N, C-alpha and C positions, 0 to 999 in steps of 0.2 A: 621402653614400654611395649608390652606385648599387644598385638592387634586385638580389637574387640570382635569376638565371634559369638554368635547366638545360634543355638540349635532350635529349630521349630519344625515339627512334623517330619522328622528325619532329614531335614534339609539344614545346611549350615549357611548362615548369612554373615559374610565378612564385611565389616564396616569400612574397610579400605575401598570398597566398591562405591562408596558415596560419591566419588569423583566422576562416576559414569552414570548418567541419568537412566539409561536403558536398563541398568542393573538395579539401581536404587529405587526406581519407581514401582516395582512389583508389589503385588498384594502381600506376598510372603514377607517382604521387608517392612510393610506396614505393621504387621504383628511383631516382628523382631525388634523394631525400634522402641516399642513399649516395654519389651523385656530387658533391654540393655540397661545397665546401671547409669543413672543420670550423671553422676560425678565423673565417671570414666568417659562418657560422651563429651563432656566439656573440656577434658584434658588431652584426649587423643590427638596426635598430629598426623595428618595424612598428606602425602604428596601425589600430585597428578598434573595433568595438562589442562589448560584452558585455551579455547580457540578464540582468537580476537576477531575484530571486524574485517581484517585482511586475510582471514583463514590461516593465520599463523599460530602455531602452538606455543604457549608460554608455560614453562615449568614452574609450578607453585607448590609451596608447602604451607598448609594452613591447619589450625586446630579444627577438628572435625565439624563442629556446628557452623563454622564460618563458610564452609562450602555451600550449604543451603542458603545462607544469608547472601553470599555473592550472587547466586543465581536469582534470588528474589529481587535484589537491587537491579540486576540487568533487566528483569521483567518490568520492574517499576519504571525504569528509564524508557523502555520500548513502548509501554502503554502511554506514558506522558508524551512521547513523540507522535503517537497515533491520535490521541484525543486532546485536542487543543483546549487549553485553559482548565483542564481537569486534574491538575497535579494534586490538589488537596483531596479530591474525591478518590483518586487512585491510591494515595497513601492510606486513607481511612479504610478503603476496601481491603487492602492487604493487612492492615492492623486488625480489623475485625475477623478476617479469615484466619490469621494466626491464632487469635483468641477463640476461634470457633463460635463466634457470636453471630446471630442472624443479622443481615444487612438489608436496609430498605433504600431503594433508589426512588427519588421523587423528582418529577419534572414533566414539562409538557411533551407531547409527541414530537419525535424528531431530534431530541437532544442526545441520542446515542446511548440510552440506558441499556437496551438489549445488546447492542454491539459491544459495549464495554464488558458486560457479563460474559458473553460468549468468548471474546478475545482473552479474558482473564482465565476462564476455564481451559481453553486451548493452550494458553501459556504455561499452565501447571500440568499439562499432559493429559487432561481429561478430554474425552471425545464423546460426541453424541452418538448413541447407538444408531446404526444405519443398516438397511437391508443388504447393501452391497459390501458391507464390511465383514471380514471373516469372524467366525464365532470364537476366536481365541480370547483368553482372559485378559482384559484390559480395564483400567479405571475409566469410569464414564461420568457424564453429567446428564441431567434430565431438564428439558426446557419445555414450557407450555404456556399458552395464553389462556387465561381463565375468563369465563363469562358467567352470568347468573344461571346459565343452563348446564354448566359443566357438572358431570356426575362423577362420583368417586372412582368408577371403573377407569376413567380417563387418566387418573393420577396414580391409583394404587393397583390397577390391574383388574380383569374380570374375575368373577367367581369361578372356581374350578368345578365344573358341572359333574365330572366323574366322582370327585371327592364328596360333593354335595349329595349325590345319590347314595353314598355310604354313610351319610350323616355328619360329615366333616365340613365345617364352613371355613374355607380358605380361599385366598386369591392367587392368581397366576401373576406374580409381581415382577417377573424378569424385565429388566431395563426400565422399570417404573420408579417412582419416588422412593419406595422402600426396597428396591431391587438390590441384588448382590453386586458389590463393587460400584454402585452408584454413589460417588463421593460428593458430587455437587448437584444442587438443584436451583434452577432459576424459574420463578413463576411471575409472569407479567400480569398486570391488572389484578393483583392478588386480593384486593378487597372486594372483588366480585364473587368470591367463593361462597358457596352455600354453607349452611350451618354445620352439616355433617362433615364437610371437607375442612372447615375451619377448626372444628373440635379435634379432628385427627391430626391436622398440621400443628395444632397447639402443643400436643404432647411430643410430636416428632421433633420440632425445632427446640423445644425446651429440654427434653430428656433424651433425645435421640433414640426413642423407642416407639414401637407401634404394636397394635393388638391384632393377632391372627391365630387361627386354630385354637381359640379359647385361652391363649396365654400371651404374655408380652415377649417381644423379640427386640434385640439390639439392631438398629439400622446401621448401615455402612456410611450413612450421610455424615459429612464433615463441614461442608460450606453451603449455607442456605442464603440465597439472594431473592428478595421480592422486589417488585417494581409497581409503581402506580403513577397516574398523572397527577394525583393529589392525595393528601392524607384524608382519612375518614373523619378526623376531628373537625369541629366547626371553627369559625373565625374567632369566636370568643374564647376558645381554648378550654372549655369546660367539659366534664364527662357526660353532660346531657346532650351533646351534639353528635351522637353516633347513630341517630335515626332508629329504624326498627330493629337493627341488630345490636343495640346498645351494649349489652354485656359481652357478646362474642367479639365484636370488633374492638372494644376497649381493651379486653384481655389480650387479644391477638396483636393489636398495634403496640401494646406495651412490651411485647417480647422483642421487638426490634430496638435494641439498645442504641444502635447507630443508625442515623437517618441522614442520607446524603442527598442534597438538593442539586440538580443540574439546571442552572439558569440558561435562558436564551441570551444572545447578545444584547437584545433590547432590555432585558432585566438586569444585566450586568452594568450597562451604561445608559440608564434612563435619561432621556433628554440630551444625549450626546451623540448626534448623528455621525460625526467624524469618527469617533471611537467604534461605533457599531459597524461602520463600513470597513474599518481596519480589521475588526474581528472576523467578519465574513471573508475578507480577503485572505486572512491568515488560515482560516479553516479550509478554504479552497486549496491553498498551496499544499497543505498537509494531507488532506483526505481525498482529494478528487481522484488520485491514482487508484485508490481502492475500488471506487465505483467503476472505473473503466476496466480494471482487471476482471471484475465479475462479468462485464459485457464481453470481454475478450475470451474468457474461459467457459462462459455459459453456466457458471456456478460460483458460489462464494468459496473463496479459498480459506482453508483452516490455517490459523496462525501457528507458527512454529512453537514447539514446546521448549521453553528456555529453562523452566524449573519443573518440579513435579510435586504432586500432592504430599509425598513423604517429606519434602523440604519443609512444608508448612507444619506438618505434624511433629517433626523432630524439634523445630524451633519452639513450637507451642509447649512442649514439655519443659522448656528451659525458662519460660516467662516468670515462673514463681521465684526463681533465683534473682531476677532483676528486681522484682518487687521487694524481696527480702533485703537485697543490697541497699536499696533506696531507704528503707525503714531504718537501717543500721547507720548508714553514712550520710544520708541527706534527709534527715527528719523534717526539715523545713518544707520540703516539697510535699510531704504527706500532710503537713499542717495546712498548707495552702489548698491542697486537694479537699481536705475535710471542710474548709471554709467555703469552697465552691459548692460542695454538696449541700451545706446548710443554707447558703444564700439562694441558690437556684431553686431549691425546693420550697422556699418561702413565698407567700403571696406577693405578687407584683402588680402595682397599680390597682389597688383595691383587692378584689378576690381572685384576680387572675394569677396563674403561675406560668412561667416560661416553659416549665417541664414538670412532669410528675416525677417524684423522687421517692419511690418506695425503698425499703431497706435492701431489696434485691438489686436495684440498679447500680449503686456504687460498687458492689461486689463484682457485678458483670463488667463494669467499666475498668476495673483494676487491671485485668489482663489485656484489655485493648490499649490502655495507656502504656503498659510495659512493652507491648508489641510495637507501638508507635515510636518508642525510643530506639528501636533497631533499624528503622527505615530511613531512607534519604530524606533530608529536609531541603527540598528544592528552593523554597522561598528564602531560607536562611543563607544558602549558598549563593543565591543570586544577589542578595543584598550585600554580601561580603565582597562582591566584585566591584571594580571601578564602574562608574555609570555607563561608560561607553561599551562595556562588555556585557551589559545586562539585557541586550536585545534578545527577545524570546524566540526569534527565528533561529538564532545561532547558539543560545545559551546551553541547550542540551547536548551540543557537540562536545562539550568538555567532559562528559561522562563516558569516556572511552573505557574499554576493558582494563587497560593498564592503570587508569586513574582509579577505577573501582577496586582493583586488586590492592593497590597501595593504601587505599582508604580502609579496606576491610582488615588488612594486616595490623592495623593500629587498635583493633577492638579486642578487649579481653572480656569474654562472657562472664567470668567470675567476678569482675569488678563493674560491669555495666550497670548504670543507674538511670532512673527517670529524671529528666530535666523539667524545668518550669514550662518550657515550650511544648512539652508533650501533654500538658494539661489543656491545650487548645482542643483536645478531643471533646471537651465539654461544649464546644461550639456546635456539635452535631447531635445534641440530644433534645432539641426543641420538640414540642408537641404539634404546633401548627406552623406550617412553612412560612407564614407571614411574620413569625416571631424570630426568624433566623438572624436578622440583622441586630435586633435588640439583644438576643442571646449572646452574639459575638461581642457586642459592646460591653455587656455586663461582665462577661468573662475577662475581657481585656482590662476593664476598670479594676476588678478585684486583683488581677495579677500585678498591675502597676501600683496599686495601693500597698500590696504586700512588699513589693520591691522598695518602695519609699520607706516603709516601716523598717525593713531590714537594714537600710543604709543609715538610719538615724543613730546617733550616739546613744549608748546604753543609758546614759544619765537623763536623756530627754524622753525616754519611753516610760510611760507610767502604767 
């Protein structure tokens, strides 16, 4: 098979370079990977070296899309080691990023929402623009804490006064939310935004476009993460509980298909002081070194880039194939998915709904579910081990580079399908955070009911 080569702007992009992050992560490759034939990408075999934990090179031959997948698995494992008890949130973060769906982090102050977002962006090679960094072209992310007094200039850049004097209304958006090569955005306390900021962000995260110079432009933004201490929706979960910003917040909140809650130890183990103490001890063992490292260096250290933004974009192109495979070879999974959509969108306990279910939401969820099928299922792997090997302090040690290579070699992207376990994505589409537990129970009940129904003899099914 001849190697895949794409010509863009008089430059040639050789897809055998996918084995080297420093070559594959460039902006030129971002454009080239969208021009390459999807079927060829799935079949091409590429050989290269992978460096393991002992700095030893391992020679590997993999189908081309498995190189990005291997790197994302390594990032998933690293983040799980850094953020105690957040395995499910990390998997969902990566799933939503692959599907390019906006992600919402919810949780009390101090549960590492910001730190996870920053470590994730650094892990895929995005860097925060800094005055002491050279002006070379590199993929970036934008991070900001919003308040009710934040003005559009702080996010989208100031007006260009020189252009304004000539009658042109435009912004100097370099390194801002809509800036060139700004691939990721993290906005903390996102529901504090004013009406004009919300309206601009609404279009940006939904269509990846923005308005400037009297016309619409495509943004380079690929991954959007918002965070808040709480959701804007009221305890009763109805659309009238959005306060004075009713329409704006309702529409904006609905854009976050995936909502990830980060509980405190007290929330995870209510009324269980021994378990709470264990959790704090575990957090200290894992994360205290990071705090001392900052004191020792005088600054926060950037996480190493294990993957790159183009890994996410390439795999995102292939998610439709997984959905197609599932519809053809595992129609029962799609049947269960449709039942979940129908049931979860119906009134619950009177007039309440566990989540809003517009026709748009199932479509947006489809790609997230397909992406979820590609990622490591930590809980399933843990449960498959003997009880004495399930200790969470040592469990992640099994995910060595060699282990991940052996595991990724068994995947065939042309045959990959969604499993019933991937439908647990529905656990994370609640409207009010107080309904999270009820949502998970409802999803589990439907999945178990479908499993019982499928195991019944055909003669007993009416």
